[in-house]
BALOBA-1460 file (C-alpha; in Angstrom, 3 decimals):
// residues 394
<rec num="1" residu="m" x="186.220" y="155.609" z="111.914"/>
<rec num="2" residu="a" x="183.679" y="155.397" z="109.112"/>
<rec num="3" residu="g" x="180.910" y="152.792" z="108.972"/>
<rec num="4" residu="p" x="182.918" y="149.582" z="108.196"/>
<rec num="5" residu="a" x="185.487" y="150.219" z="110.907"/>
<rec num="6" residu="i" x="182.819" y="151.202" z="113.421"/>
<rec num="7" residu="r" x="180.969" y="147.938" z="112.643"/>
<rec num="8" residu="a" x="184.051" y="145.798" z="113.077"/>
<rec num="9" residu="v" x="185.074" y="147.366" z="116.386"/>
<rec num="10" residu="e" x="181.574" y="147.457" z="117.887"/>
<rec num="11" residu="l" x="180.770" y="143.853" z="116.901"/>
<rec num="12" residu="g" x="184.145" y="142.961" z="118.389"/>
<rec num="13" residu="k" x="183.144" y="144.625" z="121.663"/>
<rec num="14" residu="a" x="179.801" y="142.808" z="121.659"/>
<rec num="15" residu="i" x="181.382" y="139.377" z="121.094"/>
<rec num="16" residu="a" x="184.491" y="139.790" z="123.247"/>
<rec num="17" residu="p" x="182.903" y="139.022" z="126.688"/>
<rec num="18" residu="e" x="182.311" y="135.470" z="125.416"/>
<rec num="19" residu="f" x="185.148" y="134.997" z="122.855"/>
<rec num="20" residu="p" x="188.582" y="136.695" z="122.554"/>
<rec num="21" residu="v" x="188.599" y="138.992" z="119.508"/>
<rec num="22" residu="v" x="191.319" y="140.734" z="117.490"/>
<rec num="23" residu="v" x="190.292" y="143.460" z="115.090"/>
<rec num="24" residu="f" x="192.935" y="143.977" z="112.387"/>
<rec num="25" residu="s" x="193.386" y="146.870" z="109.966"/>
<rec num="26" residu="p" x="196.287" y="146.900" z="107.443"/>
<rec num="27" residu="v" x="196.379" y="150.733" z="107.671"/>
<rec num="28" residu="e" x="199.381" y="151.856" z="109.687"/>
<rec num="29" residu="v" x="198.906" y="154.207" z="112.624"/>
<rec num="30" residu="e" x="201.848" y="156.184" z="113.959"/>
<rec num="31" residu="s" x="203.362" y="154.490" z="117.003"/>
<rec num="32" residu="e" x="205.429" y="156.075" z="119.726"/>
<rec num="33" residu="d" x="207.736" y="153.105" z="119.466"/>
<rec num="34" residu="s" x="209.295" y="153.450" z="116.009"/>
<rec num="35" residu="e" x="210.677" y="149.889" z="116.186"/>
<rec num="36" residu="e" x="207.155" y="148.463" z="116.092"/>
<rec num="37" residu="a" x="205.710" y="147.707" z="112.655"/>
<rec num="38" residu="y" x="202.185" y="147.999" z="114.000"/>
<rec num="39" residu="t" x="200.179" y="149.524" z="116.816"/>
<rec num="40" residu="s" x="198.249" y="147.292" z="119.186"/>
<rec num="41" residu="e" x="195.613" y="148.553" z="121.589"/>
<rec num="42" residu="n" x="193.826" y="146.421" z="124.195"/>
<rec num="43" residu="l" x="190.281" y="147.697" z="124.756"/>
<rec num="44" residu="g" x="189.614" y="145.294" z="127.599"/>
<rec num="45" residu="n" x="187.007" y="142.500" z="127.697"/>
<rec num="46" residu="n" x="189.110" y="140.241" z="125.457"/>
<rec num="47" residu="l" x="189.303" y="142.772" z="122.627"/>
<rec num="48" residu="q" x="192.497" y="143.835" z="120.916"/>
<rec num="49" residu="v" x="192.799" y="146.248" z="117.948"/>
<rec num="50" residu="v" x="195.884" y="145.862" z="115.753"/>
<rec num="51" residu="t" x="196.715" y="148.366" z="113.005"/>
<rec num="52" residu="g" x="199.455" y="148.103" z="110.419"/>
<rec num="53" residu="g" x="201.935" y="145.232" z="110.408"/>
<rec num="54" residu="g" x="201.043" y="144.056" z="106.922"/>
<rec num="55" residu="r" x="200.746" y="140.497" z="105.617"/>
<rec num="56" residu="k" x="203.177" y="139.014" z="108.130"/>
<rec num="57" residu="k" x="201.244" y="140.214" z="111.136"/>
<rec num="58" residu="l" x="197.903" y="139.289" z="109.567"/>
<rec num="59" residu="t" x="199.157" y="135.756" z="108.802"/>
<rec num="60" residu="e" x="200.273" y="135.366" z="112.403"/>
<rec num="61" residu="l" x="196.894" y="136.530" z="113.774"/>
<rec num="62" residu="a" x="194.907" y="134.414" z="111.316"/>
<rec num="63" residu="t" x="196.944" y="131.310" z="112.164"/>
<rec num="64" residu="e" x="196.091" y="131.741" z="115.845"/>
<rec num="65" residu="a" x="192.360" y="132.331" z="115.200"/>
<rec num="66" residu="n" x="189.544" y="129.787" z="114.968"/>
<rec num="67" residu="t" x="187.226" y="132.033" z="112.951"/>
<rec num="68" residu="i" x="187.955" y="134.896" z="110.542"/>
<rec num="69" residu="f" x="185.413" y="137.653" z="109.947"/>
<rec num="70" residu="l" x="185.867" y="139.544" z="106.609"/>
<rec num="71" residu="q" x="184.441" y="142.778" z="105.210"/>
<rec num="72" residu="a" x="184.504" y="144.325" z="101.728"/>
<rec num="73" residu="n" x="187.205" y="143.026" z="99.377"/>
<rec num="74" residu="v" x="189.645" y="141.480" z="101.856"/>
<rec num="75" residu="l" x="190.255" y="138.302" z="99.849"/>
<rec num="76" residu="k" x="191.649" y="140.352" z="96.981"/>
<rec num="77" residu="p" x="194.811" y="141.507" z="98.795"/>
<rec num="78" residu="f" x="194.835" y="138.552" z="101.217"/>
<rec num="79" residu="p" x="193.476" y="135.494" z="99.321"/>
<rec num="80" residu="f" x="195.247" y="133.061" z="101.707"/>
<rec num="81" residu="l" x="192.668" y="133.840" z="104.420"/>
<rec num="82" residu="s" x="190.162" y="131.591" z="102.616"/>
<rec num="83" residu="e" x="192.679" y="128.776" z="102.224"/>
<rec num="84" residu="m" x="193.580" y="128.200" z="105.912"/>
<rec num="85" residu="n" x="190.680" y="125.871" z="106.662"/>
<rec num="86" residu="k" x="189.404" y="128.352" z="109.255"/>
<rec num="87" residu="h" x="185.739" y="129.079" z="109.844"/>
<rec num="88" residu="l" x="184.913" y="132.077" z="107.668"/>
<rec num="89" residu="i" x="182.258" y="134.740" z="108.291"/>
<rec num="90" residu="v" x="181.705" y="137.273" z="105.503"/>
<rec num="91" residu="d" x="180.027" y="140.629" z="106.184"/>
<rec num="92" residu="l" x="177.685" y="141.647" z="103.363"/>
<rec num="93" residu="y" x="176.134" y="144.656" z="105.090"/>
<rec num="94" residu="d" x="177.353" y="146.985" z="102.316"/>
<rec num="95" residu="p" x="175.965" y="146.051" z="98.858"/>
<rec num="96" residu="y" x="178.930" y="147.912" z="97.384"/>
<rec num="97" residu="l" x="178.459" y="146.876" z="93.747"/>
<rec num="98" residu="f" x="175.633" y="149.436" z="93.550"/>
<rec num="99" residu="s" x="177.955" y="152.073" z="95.008"/>
<rec num="100" residu="v" x="180.599" y="151.311" z="92.375"/>
<rec num="101" residu="l" x="178.003" y="151.949" z="89.648"/>
<rec num="102" residu="v" x="177.420" y="155.463" z="90.997"/>
<rec num="103" residu="q" x="181.028" y="156.306" z="91.919"/>
<rec num="104" residu="y" x="182.435" y="155.706" z="88.441"/>
<rec num="105" residu="k" x="179.405" y="156.655" z="86.289"/>
<rec num="106" residu="d" x="181.384" y="159.402" z="84.483"/>
<rec num="107" residu="d" x="184.353" y="157.172" z="83.606"/>
<rec num="108" residu="a" x="183.252" y="154.265" z="81.428"/>
<rec num="109" residu="v" x="186.630" y="152.487" z="81.490"/>
<rec num="110" residu="q" x="187.051" y="152.752" z="85.268"/>
<rec num="111" residu="a" x="183.433" y="151.810" z="85.799"/>
<rec num="112" residu="s" x="183.753" y="148.664" z="83.720"/>
<rec num="113" residu="s" x="187.025" y="147.504" z="85.224"/>
<rec num="114" residu="s" x="186.095" y="148.321" z="88.830"/>
<rec num="115" residu="y" x="182.704" y="146.641" z="88.573"/>
<rec num="116" residu="r" x="184.063" y="143.494" z="86.971"/>
<rec num="117" residu="l" x="186.875" y="143.221" z="89.516"/>
<rec num="118" residu="m" x="184.611" y="143.772" z="92.526"/>
<rec num="119" residu="h" x="182.001" y="141.401" z="91.092"/>
<rec num="120" residu="k" x="184.631" y="138.661" z="90.912"/>
<rec num="121" residu="v" x="185.944" y="139.451" z="94.423"/>
<rec num="122" residu="l" x="182.429" y="139.411" z="95.866"/>
<rec num="123" residu="e" x="181.738" y="136.031" z="94.253"/>
<rec num="124" residu="k" x="184.880" y="134.623" z="95.832"/>
<rec num="125" residu="h" x="183.780" y="135.851" z="99.271"/>
<rec num="126" residu="m" x="180.277" y="134.378" z="98.873"/>
<rec num="127" residu="l" x="181.580" y="130.965" z="97.767"/>
<rec num="128" residu="a" x="184.210" y="130.758" z="100.529"/>
<rec num="129" residu="a" x="181.970" y="131.766" z="103.473"/>
<rec num="130" residu="d" x="180.643" y="129.452" z="106.139"/>
<rec num="131" residu="l" x="178.307" y="132.202" z="107.313"/>
<rec num="132" residu="t" x="177.382" y="135.523" z="105.761"/>
<rec num="133" residu="v" x="175.663" y="138.394" z="107.547"/>
<rec num="134" residu="c" x="173.852" y="141.461" z="106.244"/>
<rec num="135" residu="a" x="172.112" y="144.468" z="107.783"/>
<rec num="136" residu="s" x="168.395" y="143.934" z="107.055"/>
<rec num="137" residu="e" x="165.809" y="141.469" z="105.820"/>
<rec num="138" residu="r" x="165.532" y="143.415" z="102.560"/>
<rec num="139" residu="q" x="169.278" y="143.030" z="102.039"/>
<rec num="140" residu="r" x="168.953" y="139.333" z="102.836"/>
<rec num="141" residu="d" x="166.399" y="138.947" z="100.038"/>
<rec num="142" residu="y" x="168.925" y="140.501" z="97.636"/>
<rec num="143" residu="w" x="171.790" y="138.277" z="98.808"/>
<rec num="144" residu="l" x="169.616" y="135.116" z="98.685"/>
<rec num="145" residu="g" x="169.014" y="135.899" z="95.009"/>
<rec num="146" residu="r" x="172.758" y="136.214" z="94.398"/>
<rec num="147" residu="f" x="173.407" y="132.947" z="96.272"/>
<rec num="148" residu="c" x="170.807" y="131.251" z="94.011"/>
<rec num="149" residu="a" x="172.515" y="132.614" z="90.919"/>
<rec num="150" residu="l" x="175.900" y="131.314" z="92.189"/>
<rec num="151" residu="g" x="174.474" y="127.819" z="92.712"/>
<rec num="152" residu="r" x="175.208" y="128.027" z="96.415"/>
<rec num="153" residu="i" x="171.590" y="127.356" z="97.306"/>
<rec num="154" residu="n" x="170.989" y="123.760" z="96.278"/>
<rec num="155" residu="p" x="169.431" y="120.560" z="97.746"/>
<rec num="156" residu="a" x="172.479" y="119.903" z="99.956"/>
<rec num="157" residu="m" x="172.283" y="123.423" z="101.417"/>
<rec num="158" residu="y" x="168.502" y="123.141" z="101.879"/>
<rec num="159" residu="n" x="168.908" y="119.809" z="103.735"/>
<rec num="160" residu="f" x="171.597" y="121.368" z="105.890"/>
<rec num="161" residu="d" x="169.287" y="124.219" z="106.917"/>
<rec num="162" residu="p" x="165.897" y="124.831" z="105.243"/>
<rec num="163" residu="s" x="165.709" y="128.361" z="106.739"/>
<rec num="164" residu="l" x="169.048" y="129.212" z="105.118"/>
<rec num="165" residu="r" x="169.866" y="131.290" z="108.212"/>
<rec num="166" residu="k" x="173.060" y="129.269" z="108.542"/>
<rec num="167" residu="l" x="174.006" y="130.560" z="105.105"/>
<rec num="168" residu="i" x="172.980" y="134.227" z="105.638"/>
<rec num="169" residu="d" x="171.502" y="135.900" z="108.706"/>
<rec num="170" residu="v" x="170.734" y="139.530" z="109.660"/>
<rec num="171" residu="v" x="173.163" y="141.500" z="111.875"/>
<rec num="172" residu="p" x="172.047" y="145.130" z="111.639"/>
<rec num="173" residu="f" x="174.317" y="148.101" z="112.256"/>
<rec num="174" residu="g" x="173.866" y="149.127" z="115.849"/>
<rec num="175" residu="l" x="174.201" y="151.712" z="118.590"/>
<rec num="176" residu="p" x="175.329" y="151.713" z="122.247"/>
<rec num="177" residu="a" x="172.929" y="150.576" z="124.921"/>
<rec num="178" residu="t" x="174.093" y="153.423" z="127.157"/>
<rec num="179" residu="a" x="172.370" y="156.800" z="126.816"/>
<rec num="180" residu="a" x="174.101" y="159.471" z="124.708"/>
<rec num="181" residu="a" x="175.827" y="162.101" z="126.857"/>
<rec num="182" residu="k" x="178.227" y="164.901" z="126.043"/>
<rec num="183" residu="n" x="181.889" y="164.419" z="126.939"/>
<rec num="184" residu="g" x="183.376" y="167.589" z="125.408"/>
<rec num="185" residu="p" x="182.764" y="170.573" z="123.137"/>
<rec num="186" residu="g" x="180.513" y="170.111" z="120.120"/>
<rec num="187" residu="l" x="179.777" y="171.877" z="116.846"/>
<rec num="188" residu="r" x="178.363" y="174.989" z="118.525"/>
<rec num="189" residu="e" x="181.737" y="175.514" z="120.197"/>
<rec num="190" residu="r" x="183.670" y="174.587" z="117.056"/>
<rec num="191" residu="i" x="181.746" y="176.914" z="114.718"/>
<rec num="192" residu="p" x="181.589" y="180.455" z="116.184"/>
<rec num="193" residu="q" x="178.902" y="181.569" z="113.693"/>
<rec num="194" residu="i" x="176.401" y="179.193" z="115.318"/>
<rec num="195" residu="g" x="174.599" y="180.810" z="118.258"/>
<rec num="196" residu="p" x="173.258" y="178.853" z="121.277"/>
<rec num="197" residu="d" x="169.680" y="179.098" z="120.036"/>
<rec num="198" residu="d" x="170.219" y="178.741" z="116.287"/>
<rec num="199" residu="p" x="168.439" y="175.723" z="114.750"/>
<rec num="200" residu="v" x="170.984" y="173.265" z="113.355"/>
<rec num="201" residu="l" x="170.463" y="170.700" z="110.619"/>
<rec num="202" residu="l" x="173.186" y="168.033" z="110.846"/>
<rec num="203" residu="w" x="174.441" y="165.843" z="108.002"/>
<rec num="204" residu="g" x="176.183" y="163.282" z="110.198"/>
<rec num="205" residu="g" x="178.591" y="161.540" z="107.846"/>
<rec num="206" residu="g" x="180.432" y="161.650" z="104.543"/>
<rec num="207" residu="i" x="179.050" y="163.201" z="101.328"/>
<rec num="208" residu="w" x="179.272" y="160.232" z="99.050"/>
<rec num="209" residu="d" x="178.318" y="160.229" z="95.365"/>
<rec num="210" residu="w" x="175.110" y="158.258" z="95.960"/>
<rec num="211" residu="f" x="173.834" y="160.975" z="98.367"/>
<rec num="212" residu="d" x="171.963" y="164.158" z="97.414"/>
<rec num="213" residu="p" x="173.161" y="167.055" z="99.593"/>
<rec num="214" residu="l" x="172.289" y="169.540" z="96.814"/>
<rec num="215" residu="t" x="168.539" y="169.372" z="97.424"/>
<rec num="216" residu="v" x="169.048" y="170.008" z="101.125"/>
<rec num="217" residu="i" x="171.347" y="172.998" z="100.453"/>
<rec num="218" residu="e" x="168.780" y="174.479" z="98.060"/>
<rec num="219" residu="a" x="166.040" y="173.998" z="100.643"/>
<rec num="220" residu="v" x="168.130" y="175.783" z="103.259"/>
<rec num="221" residu="k" x="168.444" y="178.701" z="100.849"/>
<rec num="222" residu="q" x="164.643" y="178.912" z="100.717"/>
<rec num="223" residu="v" x="164.201" y="178.527" z="104.474"/>
<rec num="224" residu="a" x="166.830" y="181.159" z="105.300"/>
<rec num="225" residu="s" x="164.528" y="183.901" z="103.911"/>
<rec num="226" residu="e" x="162.109" y="183.162" z="106.823"/>
<rec num="227" residu="i" x="164.541" y="181.686" z="109.376"/>
<rec num="228" residu="p" x="167.805" y="183.563" z="108.738"/>
<rec num="229" residu="n" x="169.711" y="181.880" z="111.593"/>
<rec num="230" residu="i" x="169.175" y="178.306" z="110.216"/>
<rec num="231" residu="r" x="172.427" y="176.386" z="110.038"/>
<rec num="232" residu="l" x="173.299" y="173.269" z="108.028"/>
<rec num="233" residu="v" x="176.446" y="171.431" z="109.085"/>
<rec num="234" residu="f" x="178.183" y="168.635" z="107.163"/>
<rec num="235" residu="m" x="180.114" y="166.640" z="109.718"/>
<rec num="236" residu="g" x="182.562" y="164.835" z="107.410"/>
<rec num="237" residu="t" x="184.151" y="165.717" z="104.078"/>
<rec num="238" residu="k" x="187.075" y="163.271" z="103.839"/>
<rec num="239" residu="s" x="186.823" y="159.637" z="104.878"/>
<rec num="240" residu="p" x="189.316" y="158.465" z="107.497"/>
<rec num="241" residu="n" x="190.046" y="155.523" z="105.138"/>
<rec num="242" residu="p" x="193.071" y="156.772" z="103.128"/>
<rec num="243" residu="k" x="191.968" y="154.717" z="100.122"/>
<rec num="244" residu="v" x="188.649" y="156.553" z="99.838"/>
<rec num="245" residu="p" x="189.099" y="159.770" z="97.839"/>
<rec num="246" residu="v" x="187.161" y="163.015" z="98.261"/>
<rec num="247" residu="m" x="184.107" y="162.301" z="96.086"/>
<rec num="248" residu="d" x="182.681" y="164.451" z="93.348"/>
<rec num="249" residu="m" x="179.494" y="165.056" z="95.280"/>
<rec num="250" residu="t" x="181.477" y="166.653" z="98.130"/>
<rec num="251" residu="t" x="183.005" y="169.055" z="95.654"/>
<rec num="252" residu="k" x="179.595" y="169.815" z="94.092"/>
<rec num="253" residu="a" x="178.017" y="170.479" z="97.486"/>
<rec num="254" residu="i" x="180.772" y="172.901" z="98.492"/>
<rec num="255" residu="a" x="180.489" y="174.680" z="95.126"/>
<rec num="256" residu="l" x="176.705" y="175.014" z="95.381"/>
<rec num="257" residu="a" x="176.825" y="176.455" z="98.870"/>
<rec num="258" residu="e" x="179.357" y="179.001" z="97.677"/>
<rec num="259" residu="e" x="177.309" y="179.836" z="94.565"/>
<rec num="260" residu="l" x="174.190" y="180.470" z="96.712"/>
<rec num="261" residu="g" x="176.142" y="182.634" z="99.165"/>
<rec num="262" residu="l" x="175.536" y="180.251" z="102.061"/>
<rec num="263" residu="t" x="179.062" y="179.144" z="102.900"/>
<rec num="264" residu="d" x="180.068" y="179.898" z="106.520"/>
<rec num="265" residu="k" x="176.744" y="181.710" z="106.964"/>
<rec num="266" residu="n" x="174.060" y="179.088" z="106.742"/>
<rec num="267" residu="v" x="176.061" y="176.092" z="105.486"/>
<rec num="268" residu="f" x="179.237" y="174.746" z="107.057"/>
<rec num="269" residu="f" x="181.575" y="171.940" z="105.981"/>
<rec num="270" residu="l" x="183.812" y="170.521" z="108.706"/>
<rec num="271" residu="s" x="187.185" y="169.470" z="107.301"/>
<rec num="272" residu="g" x="188.318" y="165.892" z="107.711"/>
<rec num="273" residu="w" x="186.367" y="163.614" z="110.032"/>
<rec num="274" residu="v" x="185.079" y="163.899" z="113.618"/>
<rec num="275" residu="d" x="186.668" y="161.318" z="115.979"/>
<rec num="276" residu="y" x="184.312" y="158.454" z="116.857"/>
<rec num="277" residu="e" x="184.293" y="159.090" z="120.631"/>
<rec num="278" residu="e" x="183.646" y="162.823" z="120.067"/>
<rec num="279" residu="r" x="180.755" y="162.505" z="117.595"/>
<rec num="280" residu="v" x="178.149" y="162.480" z="120.380"/>
<rec num="281" residu="n" x="179.008" y="166.104" z="121.215"/>
<rec num="282" residu="y" x="178.145" y="167.133" z="117.675"/>
<rec num="283" residu="l" x="175.035" y="165.016" z="117.419"/>
<rec num="284" residu="l" x="173.557" y="166.359" z="120.658"/>
<rec num="285" residu="d" x="174.011" y="169.930" z="119.360"/>
<rec num="286" residu="a" x="171.672" y="169.213" z="116.388"/>
<rec num="287" residu="t" x="168.063" y="170.282" z="116.172"/>
<rec num="288" residu="i" x="167.265" y="168.018" z="113.155"/>
<rec num="289" residu="a" x="169.295" y="165.323" z="111.407"/>
<rec num="290" residu="v" x="169.176" y="165.161" z="107.599"/>
<rec num="291" residu="s" x="170.030" y="162.477" z="105.075"/>
<rec num="292" residu="s" x="169.139" y="162.754" z="101.398"/>
<rec num="293" residu="h" x="169.775" y="160.406" z="98.483"/>
<rec num="294" residu="f" x="168.753" y="159.493" z="94.976"/>
<rec num="295" residu="d" x="166.324" y="156.964" z="93.471"/>
<rec num="296" residu="l" x="168.904" y="154.199" z="92.990"/>
<rec num="297" residu="p" x="169.276" y="150.470" z="93.690"/>
<rec num="298" residu="e" x="171.918" y="151.533" z="96.256"/>
<rec num="299" residu="t" x="169.212" y="153.414" z="98.129"/>
<rec num="300" residu="r" x="166.764" y="150.504" z="98.181"/>
<rec num="301" residu="f" x="169.286" y="148.010" z="99.602"/>
<rec num="302" residu="s" x="171.229" y="150.451" z="101.785"/>
<rec num="303" residu="f" x="171.290" y="150.542" z="105.589"/>
<rec num="304" residu="r" x="172.244" y="154.129" z="106.418"/>
<rec num="305" residu="t" x="174.602" y="153.740" z="109.323"/>
<rec num="306" residu="r" x="174.486" y="157.423" z="110.326"/>
<rec num="307" residu="l" x="170.741" y="157.070" z="111.056"/>
<rec num="308" residu="l" x="171.497" y="154.782" z="113.990"/>
<rec num="309" residu="d" x="173.427" y="157.584" z="115.668"/>
<rec num="310" residu="y" x="170.393" y="159.837" z="115.180"/>
<rec num="311" residu="f" x="168.205" y="157.261" z="116.992"/>
<rec num="312" residu="w" x="170.801" y="157.009" z="119.770"/>
<rec num="313" residu="c" x="170.804" y="160.773" z="120.336"/>
<rec num="314" residu="g" x="167.062" y="161.199" z="119.898"/>
<rec num="315" residu="i" x="167.326" y="163.623" z="116.927"/>
<rec num="316" residu="p" x="164.262" y="164.183" z="114.714"/>
<rec num="317" residu="i" x="165.109" y="162.954" z="111.208"/>
<rec num="318" residu="l" x="164.332" y="164.302" z="107.786"/>
<rec num="319" residu="t" x="165.358" y="161.856" z="105.069"/>
<rec num="320" residu="t" x="164.541" y="160.811" z="101.525"/>
<rec num="321" residu="g" x="162.227" y="157.813" z="101.191"/>
<rec num="322" residu="g" x="163.045" y="154.604" z="99.376"/>
<rec num="323" residu="d" x="165.032" y="152.592" z="101.906"/>
<rec num="324" residu="q" x="163.979" y="150.386" z="104.810"/>
<rec num="325" residu="l" x="165.110" y="152.709" z="107.580"/>
<rec num="326" residu="a" x="163.251" y="155.698" z="106.005"/>
<rec num="327" residu="e" x="160.098" y="153.586" z="106.114"/>
<rec num="328" residu="l" x="160.803" y="152.726" z="109.746"/>
<rec num="329" residu="i" x="161.414" y="156.373" z="110.654"/>
<rec num="330" residu="e" x="158.169" y="157.570" z="109.147"/>
<rec num="331" residu="a" x="156.082" y="154.691" z="110.500"/>
<rec num="332" residu="g" x="157.638" y="155.138" z="113.923"/>
<rec num="333" residu="g" x="157.009" y="158.861" z="114.033"/>
<rec num="334" residu="a" x="160.719" y="159.745" z="114.371"/>
<rec num="335" residu="g" x="160.751" y="161.988" z="111.337"/>
<rec num="336" residu="m" x="159.611" y="162.404" z="107.763"/>
<rec num="337" residu="a" x="160.505" y="160.592" z="104.518"/>
<rec num="338" residu="l" x="160.489" y="163.038" z="101.646"/>
<rec num="339" residu="p" x="160.361" y="162.712" z="97.823"/>
<rec num="340" residu="y" x="163.553" y="162.428" z="95.802"/>
<rec num="341" residu="g" x="165.107" y="165.739" z="94.717"/>
<rec num="342" residu="d" x="162.159" y="167.879" z="95.912"/>
<rec num="343" residu="k" x="163.682" y="171.047" z="97.409"/>
<rec num="344" residu="d" x="160.233" y="172.558" z="98.004"/>
<rec num="345" residu="a" x="159.128" y="169.542" z="100.046"/>
<rec num="346" residu="w" x="162.346" y="169.724" z="102.027"/>
<rec num="347" residu="a" x="161.920" y="173.449" z="102.716"/>
<rec num="348" residu="t" x="158.337" y="172.887" z="103.811"/>
<rec num="349" residu="a" x="159.296" y="169.957" z="106.093"/>
<rec num="350" residu="i" x="162.173" y="171.954" z="107.692"/>
<rec num="351" residu="k" x="159.929" y="174.924" z="108.431"/>
<rec num="352" residu="c" x="157.110" y="172.662" z="109.681"/>
<rec num="353" residu="c" x="159.414" y="171.031" z="112.193"/>
<rec num="354" residu="l" x="161.176" y="174.195" z="113.346"/>
<rec num="355" residu="n" x="157.878" y="176.018" z="113.849"/>
<rec num="356" residu="d" x="156.313" y="173.208" z="115.853"/>
<rec num="357" residu="k" x="158.224" y="172.521" z="119.068"/>
<rec num="358" residu="d" x="155.717" y="169.849" z="120.182"/>
<rec num="359" residu="k" x="156.250" y="167.970" z="116.905"/>
<rec num="360" residu="l" x="160.011" y="168.089" z="117.411"/>
<rec num="361" residu="e" x="159.715" y="166.738" z="120.945"/>
<rec num="362" residu="t" x="157.442" y="163.904" z="119.785"/>
<rec num="363" residu="m" x="159.915" y="162.993" z="117.023"/>
<rec num="364" residu="k" x="162.787" y="163.023" z="119.518"/>
<rec num="365" residu="a" x="161.001" y="160.569" z="121.808"/>
<rec num="366" residu="s" x="160.142" y="158.317" z="118.895"/>
<rec num="367" residu="a" x="163.743" y="158.292" z="117.620"/>
<rec num="368" residu="l" x="164.982" y="157.226" z="121.029"/>
<rec num="369" residu="r" x="162.332" y="154.494" z="121.080"/>
<rec num="370" residu="l" x="163.448" y="153.164" z="117.669"/>
<rec num="371" residu="g" x="166.989" y="153.032" z="118.960"/>
<rec num="372" residu="q" x="166.035" y="150.381" z="121.461"/>
<rec num="373" residu="r" x="165.796" y="147.912" z="118.533"/>
<rec num="374" residu="f" x="169.402" y="148.243" z="117.451"/>
<rec num="375" residu="h" x="171.785" y="147.669" z="120.369"/>
<rec num="376" residu="w" x="175.055" y="146.109" z="119.310"/>
<rec num="377" residu="q" x="174.838" y="143.417" z="121.985"/>
<rec num="378" residu="d" x="171.519" y="142.177" z="120.624"/>
<rec num="379" residu="n" x="172.529" y="142.512" z="116.974"/>
<rec num="380" residu="a" x="175.609" y="140.320" z="117.400"/>
<rec num="381" residu="e" x="173.694" y="137.244" z="118.542"/>
<rec num="382" residu="p" x="173.828" y="135.399" z="115.126"/>
<rec num="383" residu="i" x="177.616" y="135.697" z="115.216"/>
<rec num="384" residu="r" x="177.834" y="134.446" z="118.800"/>
<rec num="385" residu="r" x="175.538" y="131.567" z="117.885"/>
<rec num="386" residu="f" x="177.904" y="130.534" z="115.081"/>
<rec num="387" residu="l" x="180.965" y="130.816" z="117.294"/>
<rec num="388" residu="r" x="179.415" y="128.589" z="119.944"/>
<rec num="389" residu="n" x="178.809" y="125.811" z="117.364"/>
<rec num="390" residu="p" x="180.868" y="126.572" z="114.241"/>
<rec num="391" residu="y" x="180.309" y="124.663" z="111.024"/>
<rec num="392" residu="h" x="181.453" y="124.454" z="107.458"/>
<rec num="393" residu="l" x="178.661" y="124.788" z="104.896"/>
<rec num="394" residu="p" x="178.113" y="122.040" z="102.346"/>
């Protein structure tokens, strides 16, 4: 699972002890019973995950439900979900219009059509919702501005709730409350070139177009002259969502590593995607976690989901500044926030951390401490509060 699916399942787990939850994905998963049109898995505690089955199965599930929780552009393929007089929660944790701007920047026609379509779909979601949730207070400021522009914030809404928390509240991405522990082989077993004592930089998710892996790769080239056994591992190259293509930045990163002579020596790209339950084995093998991006609106309003896993596993973090979590990491002593596109600063920071074991240990402890703020059970409280006393907005 990538971020959106992880969020749906984990929020489902957090809510299920109090309310029965079904998580539905239209993507079909192979079933041992070929007569079934979908696969259904009961995860206990009132939680069921249903994959495949199409519109018919979704209609059946939605009819039985009291509340429907939507992500992304669900009302485009399934507009009837907003017409069933159900209580509707819309997840706005991903400000994806900014991602669309980046993804299609080299194709003017596709950029225009995709942006206009997604803009219209997003507006439909925001107008239909009884509650919306986002991942941070900074995101909430952005969405409040959009709600003002849509006319959704008006005297009637203000009289209904002057705080506007009933319109949009914060439900951050989260992490488990249980401590991270290995349950199988990790990246050091999977990649034979990595020795037991080699320092490993881990890029813990996809290489999307709004990320900047190139600066990190160039920094590793510099560091390798002094620390020849440094390893940089990219944990995912193809999203598990079949509708998400391999992005241009993935191709560029692979090409740069090859050009610099680093491929399968100092830089490694794992094919496909690491299974969700196995990711902990890769994370705990890392010496430092890395995440680099560009100076874009997407950065400012993002909530980097992979960083939560780094907190969970107590990994020191090197990241680019500009987003709210980067500020939290630096202020909390869990890592360093570096300038955009500055390979020299990255090389210096990597060497500084690897040559100072005490600094690494302090960062590890600080990362674990930050993780205490983001447990799924705590994060889900605004959704539980709505479900206990549901309402339709004016």
